[in-house]
N, C-alpha and C positions, 0 to 999 in steps of 0.2 A: 198667666197666659197659657192657653191650651193649644199647642202646636201638635197636630195629630199625626196619624200614621202616614199621611202623604209625604211628610218630610222624613220620617223615620225610614221609609222604604228606600230613600236615596242614600242611606248609610251615613248621614251627617248628623253629628250631635246637635241638639236643638236648643240647648240652654242659653246660648249667646245670641239667639236671633233678636232678642230685644235690644241689645247693643247695636246691632246692625240696623234695626228699625230706626233708632234714634239718629244714627249717622245719616241715613237716607233722608230723614226728615230735615235735619240740619242743613244738608247740602242741596236738597232739591225742593223742599217744601211739601213733598208728598208725605202723607201721614197714613199709616196703616193701623187702624184700631185692632183690638184683640181679635175681633171676629174676621179680620182680613189679613192678619199677619201670616197665616199659612200660605195665602195666595202670593204674597211677596217672596216668601222663602222658596216656594215651588219655582218661581220665575228665576230666582237667583241661583238655585242649587246647581244647574248645569254650568254656570260660570265658575262656581267654587270647584266643581269637579274638574273642569277644563284646566284650571290653574294647578291641579294636583294637590290641592289643599285638603286637610282632613276635617275641617270644621268651619262653621260660620264665624267663629271667633278668629280663626286664622285669616279669613277673608276680611273681616272687620279691621284687623290690624294692617292688612295689606292696603286696603282702601284709605285708611286714615293716615298712615305714616310712610308708606313706600313712595319714594321720589318718582317712580315710574308708573304710578297709578292713574295718571291723567287719562291715558287711552282706555283704561279699564272702566272709568266712569262713563265713557261713551257707551260701552257695552251694557253697563248697568241701566242707563237711560233707554237704550234700545229694548232691554228685557222688560222694563217697567212701563213702557209707553202704552197708552190706551188708544187702540186703533179705531175706536168708534167715532166715525165722522162720515159725512156724505154731503153731496151738493144740495143747495137750497135748504139747509138746516136752519130752523128758526128764522125764516126769511123776513118776517115783519120788521125786524131790527135793521136788516140790510136794506130793505126798501125805504125805511125812514132815512137812512144814511144817503142813499142815492137820490131820493126825491126832495129831501128837505135840508139835511145837515150839510152835506158836501156842497150843494149849490150856494148855501148861505156863506160857507167858508170861502168859496171861490170869489164871491163878491167882495169879501172883506180883505183877503190876503193879497199881498203883492209878490208872493213867492209860491212855489208849488205846495199844494196840500200834502201833508204826510200822514199816511195810514199805516199802522203797525198791527199785524195779526200774530198773536202769540198766546199759546202754542198753535202752530198751524197744522200739526200732524202731517198727513199725506197730501195736503194742499187744497182739499175741496172747498174750504171756507174762503180763502183769499181768491181762489179762481172763480168762485161764484160771484164775488164782488166785482172782479174784473170783467166777467161776462155781462153782468147787469149794467155796468158803466158803458161798455161797448154797445149793448143793445139800446141804451138810452141816447146814444150819439154823443157821449161825453167828450169834450175837447179841451177843457181847462187842464192846466198842468197838475199832475198828481203823481206822487211816488208811493207805491205800495210795497211794504217789506213784510215778509212772512218768516217767522222764526220758530224753531223748536229745539228742544234739548236732545232729541234723538237723531243721530246722523242717518240711521236707516230710514226714518220717516222723511227726512229731507231729500234723501236719494229718490224715494218714491215720488215725492212732489215734483222734483226736477225732471223725472222721466216722463211725467204727464200721461201715463197709461192707467186706465181704471177699469175695474170689473163691474158687473151688474149691480152689486150691492151699493155702489156709490150713487146710483141713479134713482133711488127709491122715491125721491121727491122732485127731481128736476123736471120742469115742463118739457114736453116732447119737442116743442119748437126750438128750445135751447139746445137740446141734444142733437137735433138735426143740423143746426147751424154751426155748432162749435166742436163737434166730435166726428172722428172718422174711425170706423171699425177696423181693427187689426186682429184677426183670429177671434179669441174669446174676450178680448179687451178692446177698449176704446181710447183713442188718442185725442187729447184736446188740441185745439188749434194752437200751434206754436206762437202765433201773434198774441194770444191771450197770456200764455205762460211768460212771454218776454216782458210783460208789463210788471212783473213781480220780481223783487230781489229776495233771494233765499239766504238765510243765515242761521247759525247755531247760537241759541241763547238759553241759558238755564235761569228760570224764574226764581230759583233759590238763591241766586247771587245778585244782591241789590246793586252792586257796582256795574254788572253787565246791563241791568235795566237802565241805570243812569246814563250809560254810554249810548244806548240805542233808543230809549223811550221818549225822545223829544218829538213825539207825534201829536198831531191835532186830534186824531182819532185812534184809540186803541181797542182792538177786538181781542178780548181775553175771556173767551166763552167756554164754559163747561170744563174748566180745570179746577176751579176753586172748590168744587164738590169733593176733590181728592186731597185738599189742603187742610191743615189745622187753622183755627182762627188766628193764631199767632203768625203763621206763615202768610195768610191772606193779608193781614194788616201790614206786614213788612213789604209785601209786593205793592200794595196800593199806596203806601207811603212813598215808595220809590217812583211809582207812576206820577204821583202828585208833584214831586220835586222835579221830575224830568220834563213834564209837558208844559207847553205854553198856556196862556189864558186867553180865551176859553179853550177847553179841551173836553173831549167826549170819550167816555169809557163804557164799553158794552160788555156785559157779562151774560151768562146763560140764564134762561128763564127760571131755572130752579135755584139760582144763586142770588144772594142778597148781601149788600155791603152796609146796610143801615146800622149794624152794630160795630163796624170796624173802622169807619172813616167819617170825618166831618169835612173833608176836603172836596168830596164829590157829592152833589145833591141829585136825588132821583127826579127825573122829569119825564113826562109823557110826550112823545113826538109821534103824531098820527096814531097808529095802532101799537106802537112799541114803547118800551121804557128804556131810557139810557141814563147814565150818570154824567153830570156836567160839572166841570171845574170852572167856577166863575171868578175866583180871586187868585192872586199870586201866592204861591207857597214858597217858603224859605228853602233854598236849594243847598245850603251849607249843612252837610252832615245828614245822617239818617237817624230817626228816632229808634 
């Protein structure tokens, strides 16, 4: 592993970074290959220094064994969070949900439809879905939950204030209808935000998924590109056990589950591809 001068300049020994990398992978699913491990270390170095620790090895032992480390894991997730998101991202999938999949579920179910967006980052994805449903005049009972492992990201989502970079793809009529300018930022209509429940969930914890993943539709997009195949399989196994039948799983356009699961089958719906669970999966235990 070549951890270069960027870490050395912080005055922290670099030999134990690989231990910390494996702990991060085990607890969160995030995997940093050798060519990205310096990025991980650079993001965590300020947390090590803030703790007054002398090395990444000290930080590793603190995170792994200290009984007070739970709050520190929140800071780790904030530091490692990927903020790249925006309204109307990969919208073909969302349009297929709003126009085809959700109406079909509404006709079949006698309870509210459950949609889970995880990770939701600063909220643009679930808010896009909520806006689209409102724009289409949706009236059927539906519950949208949005979750992320980063408390800071959830705080941004709950605040509902966005900068220009979030609007790179949003149609102007949506911006005019659902946003009000406040200085250099734009506030989304609180009536849209109120349609979403926000919660903290770590996809690296299968039990957390099992407790919350009982959704008819799961949007888990553009996170598996940062996970190992082992971690992806663990997450998708938990999705399969938690969801009803049928259930729909949406991943990012650059992501594929064909090598990691037989529980979800790829199907085309209009111009989009989604994974569909068509059979009951045993809920007892996790593979």
